[in-house]
N, C-alpha and C positions, 0 to 999 in steps of 0.2 A: 278594179279588176284583179283577180288573183293571178299571180305570175305562175306560169307553168314551170315546174321543176325539170331540170335536165334528165333525160333518160340515161340508162346505162351506156347506150351507144354514144350519146352526147359526151358523157364523162370520159369515155375511152379516147375520143378524138380531141377534146379540148386541150390547149387552145391552138387551133389552126390559125393561119394568117387571117382568115375571115373572122374568126372569133376575136382575135386581138383588135381587128378593125372595128368590130361591133362594140367591144368593151371601151375602146378609145372614144368612139362616137357617143355612146351613152354617158360616159363619164364627163366629157367636155360640155355636154348640154347644161351642166350646172351653171357654167358661166354665161350661157345664153339666156337661161331662165331666171337666174337669181341676181341679175344685174339691173340696177335702176336705169331705165332707158333715158331718163332726163339728164343724167350726169356720168354714167358709166361706173358708178361705185358698186362694188360687189358685196353681197351679204356674207357675213361670217359663217352662218350655218342656216339650215332650212327651218328656221324658227321665224315666224312673221315679225317678231319683235326684235330680231337680231340686228345689230348695227353693221356697218361696213368694216371689213378687215382689210388693212392695207396690204398685208401679205397675199390675201386672196386676189386683190387687184393686180399685184405683180405677177402672180401665177396665171391669171386670166390673160394678161398681156403676152406672157411667154408662150401660151398655147395658140396664139393667133397664127403664126406660121404653119402650125400643124393643121388647123382647120382650113387654111388656104390650100395647102399641098394635098390634103385629103378630099378636097372638093366640097367642103361644107359651106364655105362662104367665098365668094369671088374676091380676088385680090383688091380690086378697086374699092369695094365696100369694106373689106377688112381694114384697109388703111384709114378709112373714115372712122371706123370703130376705135382704132388705136388713137387717132387724133383727138377724138372726143374725150376719151379717158385722160389723156395727157393734158389736154387743155383744162379740164376740170381741176386736175391736181395742181397745175401751175397757178390757177386763179384763186385757189383756196388760201386763206390768210395764214401767214407765218409770223410768229412773234412770241414773246414771253407770256402773253395773256393766257389764262387757263382754258379759254374756249376757242383758241386758234386751232388750226388743223395740224400745225407743226412748228418747229423752231430750228434755226440753224440749218435749214435744208432737209432735216429729217421729219418724219411724220409720226403722229400718235398711232398707237396700236389699233385703236378702234375709233371710227368716225361715224357721226350721224349719217344714215343712209340718204337723207334728203339734203341736209345743209352742208355736209362734209366737215363739220366741226367736231372737236373732241367730245367723247362721251365718257360717263362714269369718272373714275379717278385713274384712268389708264395712263400708262407711261409713254413718253416719247421713245419709241423702240428703235434701237440701232439695227437689230437683226431683221425685224419685219420691214424696216425701210430698205435694208439690203436686198430682200426678196423683191420689193417693189422696183428698186433701181435695176436689178437684173432683168426683170420682165420688160422694163422700159428699153433697156439696151438691146434686148433680143429683137424688139421691133425696130429699133434704130438701125441695127445691122442688117435685118432682113429686108426692110423697105428701102432699097437702094436705087430705085428708079428715079428718073428725072421728071417727076410730076409734082404738081403743087402740094397734093396731099401727102405724098411720101416724103417730100422735102420738109414739110411741116412736122411730120412725125419725128424725123431726125432732129430737127431744131429743138422741139419741145423736150425730147428725151435727154439730149445733151445738156440743155439748160437746167433741167431738174437735177440731173446727176451732179453737175459741176458746182451747184450751189451748196451741196452738203459739206459741212465743216467737220471732217473726220478727225483732225487734230484736236478740236474742241472736245470731241466725244471721248477722248482719253482721260479727261478730267485730271490732267497733269500727271497721269500715271503711265506706266509702260504699255499697258494693254487697254483694250476698249471696254468701256462701261456697257452694261446691259441697257441703260437708258437714263432718262431724266424726267423729273416731274416739276411743274411750276410750284414755287413755294417751298419745296423741300430739296430740290436740286438733284444731283446724280444718285442713281441707285448704287448701293455698295457692291453689288455683284459685278464681276468682270468676265469676259470671254477668255477663259484660261482652261487648259486641258483640252484635248482634242474633241471637237464637236462641230456642229454646223457652222460655227463661227469662221471656219476656213474661208468661206465665200466672203464674209464680212471683211476680213483682212485684205483679201485680194482686191476688192472694190476700193477699200480705203487707200491701199498702196498705189492703185492706178490713177487716182484723182490728179488732174493737172492743176487744180486750184487750191485745195486744202488737204494735201495728202497726209497719210500716216508716215512717220519716219520708219525706215527699214528695221530699226531696232525693236519696234513694237511687234513685228512678226517673229523676231528671234525670241522675244519675251513670251509670246504665245506658245511657241514650240518648246520652250524650256519647261513648260508645265505638262508636257505629254507623259503618258504612262504606257510603256511597252510591257505586254504581259504574254504569258503562255497559258492558254485555256483549251482544255480538251485536246492537248497535243498540237495546238496551232499557235503560232506567234503572231501577234498583231498589236497595232496601236489601239488601245482600248477606249471605247465609249459604249455605254450600255444600251441606250435606246437606238434602234436600227435607223431611224430617220436621220440621226446625226452622221451616219455613214453614206447618206444618199443626197441630201439637199444641195450641197455644193456641186455634186456630180450631175445635177440636172442640166447645168450650163457648161461645165468644163469636163472635157475628156482627159482624165488624168493618166491614161495608159502610157507608161513610159516616161511620164513627167516626174521628176524627182527634185525635191528641195534638199537642203543639207541633212535633215533628219532622215529622210527616206534613203538618201545615198548611203548614209552610215549603216542603215539596217537592211540594205539590199532589197528594198521593196518600193512600191509606189502606192498612192492613195486608192487607186482602182483595185489593185491586188489586195489592199487592206480591207476594202469594203467587201470583197469576195470572202475573205476570211471571217469577217464579222457576220456575214449572212450564214455561213456554214456553222459558226458557233451558235447562232440562234437556233438553227435546226437541231444541233447536237443537244442543246439545253432542253428543248422540247422532248427529245427522245429520252433523255435521262429523267426528265420530269421529277425533280427531287421533292417538290411540294405536292405531288400527286393531284394535279388539277385535271378535271375532266376534259377529254378530247385531245390533249397534247400528244404529239407524236411526229413521225417522219414527215407527214403531210399536213400538219397543223401547228404552225408557229408564226411568229411575227409580233415582236414585243417592242413597243415604241410609245411616244407621247400620243395619247388618244383618250376618248371618252370612256367612261366606265360605269358600272352599276350604281355607284354612289358611295358616300363615306359611311358605310354601315358594317356591323359585325353580324355574322351568322354562323350557326353551328351546322356544318354539312358533313353528314356521315360520321358524326362524333368528333369532328375537328372544328374548332373555332377559327373562322376565316375573317380576315380584315379585307374588305373591298374598298376600292377607291373610285372617285369621280374622275375628272380629267386630270391626268398626271403623266409624268414621263416614266413609263415602265421600261425595264431593261433586262438584258440577259448577259451572263448568268447570275449576276449579283443583285438583281431586282432593282426597284420594287416589282413585285409580281402578285397578281390577284386572280389569275386565270383568264385575263382579258387578252384577246388576240385581235390584230388589226390586219384585215386582208389587203388594204391599200399598200401597206408597207412591204408586203410580200411581192406584189406586182412591181413595185418600184425597185426591187432588187433584180429584175429580169436581166439587165445587161451583165450583172456580176456573176450570177450562178443560175443560168436558165435550166440546167439539168435538175435542180431541186425546186425551182420556182414553178415550172410548168406542171409537174405532178401535184404540187400543193394547190395551184389554181384549179386543177381538175377536182380535187377534193372539196375545196371551198365552194365551188360551183354547185355542189350537191347539198349545201347546208341552208338553202332558202334565205340567202343573204342579198337578194336583189341584184344579181350580177348584170341583168339586162336593163331593168327599169327601177326607179326613174333615172338615177345617175350612177349606175354601176354598183359595185359591191358596197354594202353598208360598211362604214369605216371600222366598226369594232363590235365584238360579241364576246359573251362569256358563258360557256356551257356548264360551269360549276354553279352559277347563280340562277337558280330555278325561278321561272316566271310562269305562273299557271295559265294566264290568259293570253300568252304569246303562242302563236302557231308552232314555234320551234320547241317550246317548253322551257326555254332559257332566255337570258337577257340578250337583246340586240339593240344597239343604239337607235333611237328614233330619228336621228338627224344624219344629214350629210354635211360635211365641213368643206369650206372653200379651199383651205390649205391642204386638204388631203386629195383633192381631185387632180390638181396640176401634176404632182409627181407621177401619178398613174399614166396620164396622157403623155407626158414628156419622156418618161423612161421607156414606155412601149415604143415611142417613136425613135428614141436613140438606139434601142435594141434593133429595130427594123431597118432604119436608114441612117442613123447618126445625124439627123437633120439639125437639132438644136446645137449639138457639139460643133458641127461644121459652121453654122451661123456665127457662133460666139468666137470662133477663131479669127473672125473679121472684126471683132470688137477691140479697138485700140486700148481701151482702159483695162480690159481683162488681160491682154497681152502684156501691157506695162506692169500690171500688178503681179503677174506671175514672174516676170523678170526681176522686179524689185525684191520679190520674196526669195529669189535665188533659184528658181526652178530652171532646169535644163532638160534636154532630151525630148522624146516623144515628138509631137507635131510642132513644138517650138523650134 
């Protein structure tokens, strides 16, 4: 069935509270439709052959309080859904064997959707495990009633989080490794320089069993890059998602560590600056990509047209597949990600809302099946596409959660309020030296 495009009247009013409610509802349906009912494992993307993504499982867990509070699933049944997912994860094999589900309490990036065992040659991912743990702990803090199912959700989540050996994941270095593979050992890349790893360090520092030492966070912050871009000073990281994902769970308004105290800012204000820089880059449009402007921006890690070169209007363009795009220093190939715009709603609603209005008119599936398509490229012509240009054919599990959670944080602060009750997050913030704000 062809989706009806919004009328001019629709675009004038978008997004009202009802529109945000509708976008949340359609976006979160991904986790209800793309989850294996036998075990609760969530498909990485809408490709029938796709495996489970553990980060997608974590984000699906994090959205459970939203679907309860918004009346999609009753609390009693939602607790059972969370319990099933957590029980599956605890029962999966851990060990150094290459076909296990994880090792040292962490999980492999991708798991077989049926068996839950490692697929391909994927890494034991510290970051994707962190998103999984954050989703688990969201449910543990939310389901606080004295019932058998809710008590079991808490027990399973705490058990899974506490067994992760964060100190091992440093590989004897000051900062955290990106991950590990059986046979070859640790990946040489580390979480250094500001990025989504902020959440990773907070969870590692808050562990009561195998914590990171406080000096690991100091080492992480020592690699930060403070820049002035388009007249704005900020802690720089190019892809917009790096300024958002830790904020899904933590309200950083007024919270400051030593670095932010020194610079008279906080991570929330910094994410606002990063969002405004992205818009400014699109307005400048130094590479002259089609469509960029005040209401068309959003550069992040996302799907792309493919690793190909094309001559467009006399200019040879290099296009990319899935990669971490950024602004203003690239890489950039004309690909824009609507989901990352919506996920900046709490930081800069005055520019996000008009941009959502514009994107709603681009035939990007805002309403069905799962909200906005995650990425598109108006410079890359595709003759048989109704738009005339490239739109990703897939939805991705890791892109859906930020839309749902940040709309909710913008509307009610629900997830932020829940995670203030998470003792591990509170402990991690304090061990990292954060003060102020809600602490």
